DOTOR-576642 format. One record per residue: residue in one letter; x, y, z of N, C-alpha, C, O in turn. Coordinates in nm, 3 decimals, padded with zeros to 5 digits. Layout:
! DOTOR-576642
resn, n.xx, n.yy, n.zz, ca.xx, ca.yy, ca.zz, c.xx, c.yy, c.zz, o.xx, o.yy, o.zz
A, X, Y, Z, X, Y, Z, X, Y, Z, X, Y, Z
...
//
This chain:
! DOTOR-576642
resn, n.xx, n.yy, n.zz, ca.xx, ca.yy, ca.zz, c.xx, c.yy, c.zz, o.xx, o.yy, o.zz
X, -03.983, 01.251, -01.893, -03.912, 01.096, -01.980, -03.912, 01.030, -01.835, -03.934, 01.080, -01.725
X, -03.877, 00.891, -01.878, -03.869, 00.800, -01.741, -03.720, 00.799, -01.786, -03.669, 00.821, -01.896
X, -03.671, 00.768, -01.675, -03.478, 00.721, -01.648, -03.438, 00.627, -01.755, -03.338, 00.645, -01.825
X, -03.545, 00.494, -01.770, -03.535, 00.390, -01.874, -03.558, 00.418, -02.021, -03.531, 00.330, -02.102
X, -03.589, 00.491, -02.046, -03.636, 00.562, -02.174, -03.503, 00.602, -02.254, -03.407, 00.651, -02.194
X, -03.501, 00.581, -02.370, -03.351, 00.618, -02.451, -03.376, 00.775, -02.474, -03.489, 00.825, -02.482
X, -03.245, 00.853, -02.484, -03.227, 00.984, -02.466, -03.198, 01.024, -02.602, -03.129, 00.952, -02.675
X, -03.248, 01.137, -02.642, -03.202, 01.188, -02.770, -03.086, 01.281, -02.748, -03.090, 01.369, -02.661
X, -02.982, 01.260, -02.827, -02.857, 01.370, -02.826, -02.890, 01.473, -02.884, -02.997, 01.468, -02.945
X, -02.842, 01.553, -02.885, -02.834, 01.681, -02.955, -02.726, 01.755, -02.949, -02.668, 01.804, -02.852
X, -02.694, 01.761, -03.116, -02.591, 01.844, -03.141, -02.564, 01.965, -03.165, -02.652, 02.028, -03.223
X, -02.454, 02.027, -03.136, -02.424, 02.194, -03.112, -02.264, 02.194, -03.172, -02.182, 02.111, -03.134
X, -02.237, 02.283, -03.257, -02.101, 02.309, -03.315, -02.029, 02.457, -03.279, -02.068, 02.573, -03.296
X, -01.906, 02.399, -03.222, -01.845, 02.500, -03.169, -01.724, 02.547, -03.260, -01.710, 02.470, -03.355
X, -01.648, 02.632, -03.258, -01.509, 02.636, -03.300, -01.389, 02.635, -03.163, -01.368, 02.713, -03.070
X, -01.338, 02.530, -03.199, -01.219, 02.525, -03.096, -01.076, 02.524, -03.167, -01.066, 02.464, -03.274
X, -00.976, 02.580, -03.119, -00.837, 02.598, -03.133, -00.846, 02.592, -03.326, -00.769, 02.523, -03.393
X, -00.947, 02.674, -03.380, -00.961, 02.711, -03.526, -01.018, 02.608, -03.570, -01.009, 02.606, -03.693
X, -01.082, 02.507, -03.521, -01.143, 02.407, -03.607, -01.298, 02.387, -03.566, -01.326, 02.370, -03.448
X, -01.402, 02.390, -03.671, -01.510, 02.344, -03.580, -01.524, 02.222, -03.536, -01.455, 02.148, -03.606
X, -01.583, 02.160, -03.448, -01.629, 02.069, -03.440, -01.777, 02.046, -03.347, -01.842, 02.138, -03.298
X, -01.803, 01.930, -03.340, -01.961, 01.878, -03.272, -01.964, 01.838, -03.172, -01.861, 01.773, -03.152
X, -02.053, 01.841, -03.057, -02.070, 01.781, -02.950, -02.199, 01.776, -02.959, -02.284, 01.858, -02.994
X, -02.202, 01.588, -02.897, -02.362, 01.565, -02.860, -02.379, 01.556, -02.706, -02.296, 01.512, -02.628
X, -02.482, 01.599, -02.682, -02.504, 01.592, -02.531, -02.676, 01.568, -02.535, -02.745, 01.602, -02.630
X, -02.713, 01.520, -02.445, -02.882, 01.536, -02.434, -02.901, 01.702, -02.397, -02.816, 01.787, -02.371
X, -03.026, 01.709, -02.403, -03.075, 01.840, -02.353, -03.093, 01.919, -02.261, -03.100, 02.042, -02.253
X, -03.102, 01.807, -02.165, -03.094, 01.845, -02.009, -02.945, 01.897, -01.961, -02.928, 01.970, -01.864
X, -02.830, 01.843, -02.054, -02.694, 01.855, -01.994, -02.654, 02.017, -02.055, -02.578, 02.099, -02.003
X, -02.737, 02.031, -02.186, -02.709, 02.135, -02.260, -02.790, 02.277, -02.189, -02.739, 02.389, -02.194
X, -02.902, 02.253, -02.133, -02.986, 02.322, -02.061, -02.869, 02.381, -01.931, -02.835, 02.499, -01.927
X, -02.825, 02.290, -01.842, -02.752, 02.293, -01.738, -02.649, 02.384, -01.795, -02.666, 02.505, -01.781
X, -02.556, 02.345, -01.850, -02.442, 02.419, -01.925, -02.480, 02.563, -01.978, -02.396, 02.652, -01.969
X, -02.563, 02.580, -02.013, -02.619, 02.733, -02.033, -02.660, 02.838, -01.925, -02.641, 02.960, -01.917
X, -02.717, 02.753, -01.851, -02.725, 02.803, -01.722, -02.597, 02.848, -01.634, -02.588, 02.961, -01.587
X, -02.497, 02.746, -01.616, -02.379, 02.766, -01.564, -02.301, 02.888, -01.630, -02.258, 02.987, -01.571
X, -02.293, 02.858, -01.771, -02.221, 02.987, -01.871, -02.277, 03.128, -01.836, -02.214, 03.232, -01.813
X, -02.409, 03.106, -01.838, -02.477, 03.238, -01.795, -02.466, 03.323, -01.634, -02.500, 03.439, -01.609
X, -02.406, 03.217, -01.540, -02.415, 03.230, -01.376, -02.259, 03.259, -01.420, -02.216, 03.310, -01.317
X, -02.173, 03.256, -01.495, -02.054, 03.321, -01.489, -02.037, 03.390, -01.568, -01.917, 03.411, -01.586
X, -02.114, 03.453, -01.645, -02.109, 03.570, -01.735, -02.023, 03.515, -01.858, -01.919, 03.571, -01.896
X, -02.072, 03.410, -01.911, -02.001, 03.373, -02.045, -02.120, 03.320, -02.126, -02.223, 03.285, -02.069
X, -02.104, 03.314, -02.266, -02.176, 03.253, -02.363, -02.181, 03.126, -02.338, -02.104, 03.098, -02.245
X, -02.244, 03.023, -02.385, -02.216, 02.866, -02.387, -02.100, 02.850, -02.484, -02.017, 02.780, -02.426
X, -02.070, 02.873, -02.570, -01.972, 02.900, -02.666, -01.846, 02.891, -02.591, -01.773, 02.793, -02.605
X, -01.808, 03.023, -02.484, -01.701, 03.030, -02.442, -01.694, 02.949, -02.338, -01.578, 02.925, -02.305
X, -01.808, 02.879, -02.251, -01.759, 02.729, -02.150, -01.730, 02.677, -02.225, -01.614, 02.638, -02.209
X, -01.783, 02.641, -02.334, -01.706, 02.502, -02.421, -01.561, 02.529, -02.456, -01.469, 02.452, -02.425
X, -01.550, 02.607, -02.501, -01.425, 02.673, -02.527, -01.282, 02.639, -02.380, -01.174, 02.580, -02.386
X, -01.352, 02.711, -02.263, -01.279, 02.682, -02.151, -01.278, 02.493, -02.144, -01.178, 02.422, -02.157
X, -01.373, 02.461, -02.127, -01.364, 02.344, -02.063, -01.228, 02.263, -02.187, -01.121, 02.216, -02.148
X, -01.269, 02.268, -02.315, -01.184, 02.209, -02.419, -01.041, 02.196, -02.369, -00.983, 02.089, -02.354
X, -00.983, 02.333, -02.341, -00.872, 02.389, -02.331, -00.777, 02.331, -02.151, -00.657, 02.327, -02.122
X, -00.914, 02.295, -02.064, -00.872, 02.255, -01.975, -00.851, 02.062, -01.954, -00.779, 02.007, -01.871
X, -00.929, 02.003, -02.043, -00.936, 01.855, -02.047, -00.789, 01.803, -02.061, -00.690, 01.866, -02.097
X, -00.798, 01.682, -02.026, -00.661, 01.623, -02.054, -00.657, 01.539, -02.164, -00.760, 01.513, -02.225
X, -00.560, 01.498, -02.193, -00.523, 01.462, -02.327, -00.620, 01.294, -02.319, -00.631, 01.235, -02.212
X, -00.669, 01.250, -02.421, -00.778, 01.144, -02.426, -00.910, 01.151, -02.367, -00.988, 01.056, -02.374
X, -00.936, 01.254, -02.313, -01.082, 01.296, -02.245, -01.125, 01.337, -02.357, -01.064, 01.395, -02.447
X, -01.244, 01.303, -02.350, -01.373, 01.340, -02.455, -01.424, 01.482, -02.383, -01.430, 01.516, -02.265
X, -01.457, 01.546, -02.502, -01.504, 01.681, -02.471, -01.665, 01.658, -02.416, -01.691, 01.682, -02.298
X, -01.752, 01.617, -02.496, -01.863, 01.543, -02.396, -01.871, 01.481, -02.289, -01.983, 01.470, -02.238
X, -01.800, 01.445, -02.250, -01.801, 01.351, -02.122, -01.741, 01.494, -02.008, -01.802, 01.524, -01.905
X, -01.637, 01.552, -02.048, -01.576, 01.613, -01.973, -01.719, 01.770, -01.953, -01.720, 01.849, -01.858
X, -01.783, 01.770, -02.027, -01.870, 01.870, -02.047, -01.976, 01.845, -01.927, -02.004, 01.923, -01.837
X, -02.036, 01.695, -01.954, -02.109, 01.604, -01.840, -02.072, 01.608, -01.717, -02.154, 01.631, -01.629
X, -01.951, 01.587, -01.692, -01.852, 01.575, -01.546, -01.874, 01.766, -01.479, -01.915, 01.799, -01.368
X, -01.837, 01.845, -01.577, -01.864, 01.998, -01.549, -02.022, 02.013, -01.460, -02.047, 02.040, -01.343
X, -02.094, 01.987, -01.559, -02.248, 01.996, -01.487, -02.261, 01.936, -01.347, -02.310, 01.979, -01.242
X, -02.205, 01.833, -01.377, -02.268, 01.727, -01.256, -02.174, 01.784, -01.111, -02.228, 01.780, -01.001
X, -02.052, 01.827, -01.125, -01.964, 01.909, -01.035, -02.047, 02.023, -00.978, -02.094, 02.030, -00.864
X, -02.058, 02.108, -01.071, -02.172, 02.192, -01.018, -02.267, 02.209, -00.952, -02.286, 02.283, -00.856
X, -02.345, 02.124, -01.015, -02.467, 02.116, -00.942, -02.453, 02.033, -00.800, -02.527, 02.059, -00.706
X, -02.358, 01.939, -00.795, -02.324, 01.888, -00.679, -02.257, 02.000, -00.583, -02.266, 01.989, -00.461
X, -02.212, 02.071, -00.625, -02.138, 02.218, -00.538, -02.274, 02.283, -00.484, -02.299, 02.288, -00.364
X, -02.361, 02.331, -00.583, -02.483, 02.379, -00.511, -02.577, 02.339, -00.446, -02.654, 02.406, -00.377
X, -02.577, 02.173, -00.472, -02.676, 02.094, -00.356, -02.635, 02.092, -00.239, -02.513, 02.096, -00.227
X, -02.719, 02.086, -00.111, -02.712, 02.086, 00.041, -02.626, 01.900, -00.003, -02.643, 01.809, -00.084
X, -02.555, 01.925, 00.086, -02.510, 01.789, 00.122, -02.582, 01.675, 00.177, -02.669, 01.687, 00.263
X, -02.539, 01.550, 00.118, -02.680, 01.433, 00.118, -02.617, 01.398, 00.294, -02.675, 01.315, 00.364
//
């Protein structure tokens, strides 16, 4: 899919602090987050719970998950 094409969001549901919530992300981010979770010996749900616990007030969970994926990708990539 080209960069200018519309991205389809995929929703996944999790239980966070005893409440069910849905998070919508692009498939590429879900795949990256699943790989990160596996590398860390976690399930995707455990990773999402950990990110939720660390995010600041007013930070959107979907944004926090995207930033995590990008930060970890940047750490793994050779420097430009």
